[in-house]
C-alpha positions as CSV (number, residue, x, y, z in Angstrom):
1,M,-14.9,-19.2,9.1
2,L,-15.8,-17.4,5.9
3,D,-19.4,-16.9,7.1
4,A,-18.2,-15.3,10.3
5,L,-15.9,-13.0,8.3
6,T,-18.8,-12.0,6.0
7,I,-21.1,-11.3,8.9
8,A,-18.4,-9.3,10.8
9,I,-16.5,-7.3,8.2
10,F,-19.3,-5.0,7.0
11,P,-20.5,-4.0,10.5
12,A,-16.9,-3.5,11.7
13,L,-16.1,-1.1,8.8
14,M,-19.4,0.7,9.3
15,I,-18.7,1.2,13.0
16,Y,-15.2,2.4,12.2
17,A,-16.5,4.8,9.6
18,A,-19.1,6.3,12.0
19,F,-16.5,6.8,14.8
20,S,-14.0,8.2,12.4
21,D,-16.5,10.7,11.2
22,I,-17.4,11.7,14.8
23,L,-13.8,12.1,15.9
24,T,-12.2,13.6,12.7
25,M,-15.1,14.5,10.4
26,T,-13.4,12.4,7.8
27,I,-13.9,8.8,6.4
28,S,-10.8,7.4,4.9
29,N,-10.8,6.2,1.3
30,W,-9.4,2.8,2.4
31,V,-12.7,2.1,4.1
32,S,-14.6,2.4,0.9
33,L,-12.0,0.5,-1.1
34,V,-12.0,-2.4,1.4
35,L,-15.8,-2.5,1.4
36,V,-16.0,-2.9,-2.4
37,V,-13.2,-5.4,-2.6
38,A,-14.5,-7.5,0.3
39,F,-18.0,-7.6,-1.2
40,V,-16.8,-8.8,-4.6
41,L,-14.5,-11.4,-3.1
42,L,-17.1,-12.7,-0.7
43,A,-19.8,-12.7,-3.3
44,L,-17.6,-14.8,-5.6
45,L,-16.7,-17.2,-2.8
46,F,-20.3,-17.7,-1.9
47,G,-21.1,-18.3,-5.6
48,L,-23.4,-15.4,-6.2
49,P,-24.2,-15.2,-9.9
50,A,-22.2,-12.7,-11.9
51,A,-25.4,-10.9,-12.9
52,T,-26.2,-10.4,-9.2
53,I,-22.7,-9.1,-8.4
54,G,-23.1,-6.8,-11.4
55,W,-26.4,-5.4,-10.1
56,H,-24.9,-4.8,-6.7
57,L,-22.0,-2.9,-8.3
58,A,-24.5,-1.0,-10.5
59,A,-26.4,0.1,-7.3
60,G,-23.1,1.5,-6.0
61,M,-22.4,3.3,-9.2
62,I,-25.8,4.9,-9.3
63,V,-25.5,6.0,-5.7
64,L,-22.0,7.3,-6.4
65,V,-23.3,9.5,-9.2
66,V,-26.1,10.9,-7.0
67,T,-23.9,11.4,-3.9
68,F,-21.1,13.1,-5.9
69,T,-23.7,15.5,-7.3
70,F,-24.6,16.2,-3.6
71,F,-20.9,16.6,-2.9
72,A,-20.5,19.0,-5.8
73,F,-23.2,21.2,-4.4
74,G,-21.6,21.1,-0.9
75,W,-24.5,19.2,0.7
76,I,-22.4,16.3,1.9
77,G,-18.7,15.5,2.3
78,G,-16.7,13.4,-0.1
79,G,-16.2,10.6,2.4
80,D,-20.0,10.4,3.0
81,A,-20.5,10.2,-0.8
82,K,-18.1,7.3,-1.1
83,L,-19.4,5.5,2.0
84,A,-23.0,5.7,0.7
85,A,-21.9,4.3,-2.6
86,T,-19.9,1.4,-1.3
87,T,-22.6,0.6,1.2
88,A,-25.1,0.5,-1.7
89,V,-22.9,-2.2,-3.2
90,W,-23.6,-4.3,-0.1
91,M,-27.3,-3.4,0.0
92,G,-27.9,-4.2,-3.7
93,V,-30.7,-2.9,-5.8
94,E,-33.2,-4.7,-3.5
95,H,-32.4,-2.6,-0.5
96,V,-30.8,0.6,-1.8
97,G,-34.1,2.6,-1.6
98,Q,-34.7,1.5,1.9
99,Y,-31.1,2.4,2.7
100,A,-31.6,5.9,1.3
101,V,-34.8,6.5,3.2
102,G,-33.3,5.1,6.4
103,A,-30.1,7.2,6.1
104,A,-32.2,10.3,5.4
105,L,-34.5,9.8,8.4
106,I,-31.6,8.9,10.8
107,G,-29.6,11.8,9.3
108,G,-32.5,14.2,9.9
109,G,-32.7,13.1,13.5
110,L,-28.9,13.4,13.9
111,T,-29.0,16.9,12.4
112,L,-31.7,18.0,14.8
113,M,-29.6,16.6,17.7
114,M,-26.5,18.4,16.5
115,L,-28.4,21.7,16.2
116,A,-29.6,21.3,19.8
117,F,-26.1,20.2,21.0
118,R,-24.6,23.3,19.4
119,R,-26.8,25.6,21.4
120,L,-25.5,24.2,24.7
121,P,-22.6,25.8,26.5
122,M,-19.5,23.5,26.6
123,P,-18.2,22.6,30.0
124,G,-14.5,22.9,30.7
125,W,-13.6,19.2,30.2
126,A,-15.3,19.3,26.8
127,R,-13.3,22.3,25.7
128,A,-10.2,20.3,26.1
129,Q,-11.4,17.7,23.5
130,S,-10.8,18.9,20.0
131,W,-13.3,16.4,18.5
132,V,-16.1,17.6,20.9
133,M,-15.4,21.3,20.0
134,R,-15.4,20.4,16.3
135,L,-18.8,18.8,16.7
136,H,-20.0,21.8,18.6
137,D,-18.8,24.3,15.9
138,K,-21.8,25.7,14.1
139,N,-19.6,26.3,11.0
140,I,-18.8,22.6,10.7
141,G,-21.1,20.1,9.0
142,V,-22.8,17.1,10.5
143,P,-21.0,13.7,10.8
144,Y,-23.4,12.1,8.3
145,G,-21.3,8.9,8.2
146,V,-23.0,8.1,11.5
147,A,-26.5,8.1,9.8
148,L,-25.1,6.2,6.8
149,A,-23.6,3.5,9.0
150,A,-26.7,3.2,11.3
151,A,-29.0,2.8,8.3
152,A,-26.7,0.2,6.8
153,L,-26.4,-1.8,10.0
154,I,-30.2,-1.9,10.4
155,L,-30.6,-3.3,6.9
156,Y,-27.6,-5.5,6.7
157,P,-29.2,-8.7,8.1
158,E,-31.7,-8.6,5.1
159,T,-29.0,-8.4,2.4
160,R,-28.2,-11.1,0.0
161,I,-24.6,-11.4,1.1
162,Y,-25.5,-11.7,4.8
163,L,-28.1,-14.4,4.0
164,S,-25.6,-16.2,1.8
165,A,-23.2,-16.3,4.7
166,L,-25.9,-17.7,7.0
167,A,-26.8,-20.4,4.5
168,S,-23.2,-21.6,4.2
């Protein structure tokens, strides 16, 4: 049961964050909070060494410093900054570099798709959907939580916590 919870909770929260960003251009603080608390609890239950848990938390703190710097310059949203940091906790130092590269590549592709989408005229049915019109607005940013979640989901099966769940 614990292994199924471990395998499911992270992807479920990533998918929720991505859809939330698409629909509202926000990622709720509770998502990041639950991600950190769930990681620590599950890591303890699986018997990960305290040093390993500490390194995972350190990866999250380093990413938080970097992403909040990006936020301060207006390059990303605050929800994106927190999501990247809490995702880094799950990735650990072993995968945080791959995560950053993956998120940047997927985010670049997403940005190009958004630019192309914003050049298209909107059909009548789409104009009635506020979330579609928000995505179409050239003055609104890109829902980068989608790229962050996609990169995380690709790497998740390689993470220590996922492998610990499989081994139990």
